[in-house]
N, C-alpha and C positions, 0 to 999 in steps of 0.2 A: 504493500500500500504506500502510495506517495501522497503527501499532503499538498494540496493546492494552496499556496501561500499568497493570499490576496494582498496582504500588507506589503510583502516584498515587491510584488509586481506593481502595486500602486505607487510605491516609492520610486521605482524605476521610471514609470511613466511621468510622474511629476517632475523628475529631473530632466526628462526629454522635453517636456513642455517648457520648463524654465529656460532651457538652452535656446529653444525656438523663439520664445518671447524676447530674450535679450538680443537675439539676432534681428528680430523685427524692429525693436526700439532703436538699435544701432543704425538701422537703415531708414530711420525717420518715421516709422509707423507709431501710432499711439499704443500705449499699454492697454491690454484687454481689461475690461471693466465689467464685473459681475455684481449685480445688486440682489439683495434678498429681503423679502417682506416677511416679518414674523409677527403673528397675531397672538396675543395672550402670553401665558407663561407655562405652557405644557413642558414638562421635564424632558421628554424625548425630543421634542422639537428644538428646545434650547440647545441640547447636546448636538443634534445634527447640524444646526446652523453654525454653532461654534466650530465644528470640524470643517465645515465648508469655508468659513472665513480663514481658518488656519491653512487650509489647502490653497486658497488664493495667494496667501503670503508666500508659500513654498513654490508656487508656480510663477511668481512675479506679477500677479494680477493686481489691479486696483479693486477693492471691494467696498460696498456700501451696505450697511444693515439698517433697514427701516423698520421701526417697531410701532405696533399699535396695541392698545389694550383690547381685551376681548369684547369690549362694549362698542367697538367701532362699527359703524353701520355699513351695510353692503355698498351703499352709494358712495360713501367716503373711500372705501377700499378700491372700488372701481375707478374712482377719480384719480387716485394715486397711480393705479396701473396705467391709466391713459397718459399721465405725465411721463412715466417711465418709457412708454411706447414712443413718445415724441422726443425723448432726450437722446440726442446723437452721441453723447459721451458714454451712454450705457449700452454695451454690446448685447448683453443678455441678462435676464432676471428670472427669479423664481418666487413663487408664493408658497411658503412652507405649509404643507398639509399635515394634520387635519385643521379645518377652520371651525369656528363656533357654529352651532346649528342654525343660527339665523342668517347665515351667509351661504349662498349656493356655490359649492365648489365648482360645479360645471360651468356656471356663469362666469366665475373668476378665470377658469382655465381658458375659456373661449374669448375672454376680453384681452388676453395677452397677445401681442403681435406675434404670429407664428415664426417670424424671422428673429425674434428674441426669446423664443420659447425653449430655453436650453434644458428644461426638464423633459421635453419631448412629449408633453401631454396634449397639446392642441390637436383637434381633429384633423387639421391639414397635415401635420407631421405624422400622426398615426396613420392616416390614409396613404401618404406617400411611402411610408415604411412598408405598408402591407403589399404594395405593388413594386417594391424594390427600387424606388427613386431616392435620390439624395435627400436627407432630412436630418433633423435632430432626433436621434433615437432615445427612447426612455432610458434613463441612466442605469437602473439596475439590470435590465436585460442586456444593454450594451456592455456592461461590466462583466456579465457572465460569458458573453461571446468572446470578449477579450481574454479572459482567463483560459478558455478552451484553446484559443489561438496561441497564446504564449506558452502553453504546456503541450502544444502539438498533439492534442487529443483528436483521434480520427472521428469524424462526424458523418462523412458521406455514406449513405445507406444504413446508418446506425438507427436502431430503434430507440427513440427518445420519448420518455414519458414525463410530461409536465403535470405536477400536482398543484392545482389552483388555476382559477380563470379570471383573476383580477385584471383590471385595465392597466395597472401599473407594472405588473410582472408577468402573470400567467399568459395572458393573450399575446402581448408583444414578444415574449421570449419564444413562444411557440411559433409565431410568424417568422422570426429571425432564424430559427433552427430549420425551417423548411425552405428557406430561400436558396436559390441557385448560387451558392457562394461557399467559401470556407471561412469560418465554421458555418455549417449549414448542410443542405442536401440530405437532411435526416428524414426519417419517417416518424411523424409526431403524433402522439396520442395525448389529449388533454383530459385529465381526470379531475373530478370535483365532488361536491357533496351528493350529487345525484348519480354518481357512477357506481355501478355494481361490479363486484369482483375486483376491487382495486388491487388487492394483494396479488392475484394471479396476473393482472396486467403488468404490474411493476416487475414481477419476476422475469418477464420477457425483455425488459429494458436493458439496453447497452448503456444508456445515459438516463439518470433520474434527476430532474430539477424540481426540488421540493419547495413550493411557495404557497403552502396551504394554511399557515398560521396556527398550527397545532403542535406544541412542543413534543418531540419524541415520536411523532406520528409514524415515521418510516422506521420499521424494525428490521432486524437481520433476516427474518423469514420472507421479507418482501424484496430482497436484493439478491440477484444471482452473482455467483463468483466472478470477479473481474469487472464488474460494472463501475461506471463513473458516477459519483454522487455529488450533486451541487446543492448545498443547503442554503436557502434564502431566508429561512426563519430567523426572527430576532424577537422572541417573546421574553419580556421581563418576568422572571419567577423569583419568589422570595428565597433568600439565602442568608444563613448566619455566618458565612465565611467571608463576606465582603463588607466594607465600611458602609456602602450605600444601602445594604439590606436586601439587595437583589442581584441577580446575575442574568446574563443573556443566554437563552437556550434556543437551539435551532429546532427545525422540524424533523431532524434525523436523530435517532439514538446512536450518537457518534461512537461510543465505546464498542457496541456490538457490531454495528455496520462496518466500521473501519477494518474489522478483521476479515471482511469478505471482498471489499471493493478494491479496484486498482488505483483510483484517485478519489479524494474526498476533500471538500472544503470545511474548515473548522468554523465554529461560531464562538466568540467573535474572531475576526482576522481573515475571513474568507471573502464572501461577496460584499460585505459592508464597505470596506475601503475602496473597492472597485466602483461602487455606486458613486462615491464622491469624486473619484478621479475621472469617471465618465462625464460628470457634470463639467469638470475642468476642460475636458477635450471638446465638449460641445461649445463652451464659452470661447475657446480658442478658434474654433470654426466660425463662430458668430463674428468674432473680431476680424477675421480674415475675409469675411464677406464672400466666402467661396461657395456657399450652398444656394443663397438666394440673391 
């Protein structure tokens, strides 16, 4: 079994981006600028945004953090998004999800100029991705694809099972895995809460991508010998062993499954760092104006 080290790969990519940014600036281009909108004080969102700001520093980007209390109205938030759309200095921006219940996440996503949608959530980017056109790809699926590429994992003709059908991970990663490309060219099955015989389906998989949001869902009896297992799960579970009182647990029973598979991502340190670095890659693309 070989560990797929997302932290190591993400550090390498950030160094590659930083070198390209310095070359751009030396040649007279402006420094890439990523803005992030954070609403409220959700612990997970605070942590994610802090990691993104730190990654901007490592990549040589300019970053702006815009904070709102969770009492902000939908109209106020949409107005700020409109301002960012019109700001030529901002190459890309994100609105950290989840949002308070009184704000429509879909309305917010669609309000973002798709040319600055570095999260890859806008319907135009999702649609372009689905037919293989250049676009900003959703960060987590793009990170997974990059890990498979960097570890030279064979995907052509592989039987790939995706657990989960979310718009953020399940659907887009399934789309990318079936594209005529490498990594890709796989035969993809998407399983979800309505799927029967999930265990039997998973046993046929050469690659399992678990994004179902249930800690320890994938057990050893669901994995065939030599399979590649990508664990997207990041559920906070109580722990007496950490200062915070919780630890992150993936969708895969790591201890048992790692005895059977050929490659596996850990939690934390696997897909998570790649999600952030994919956002950095999208921001660089936005700054270079190469897509649109």
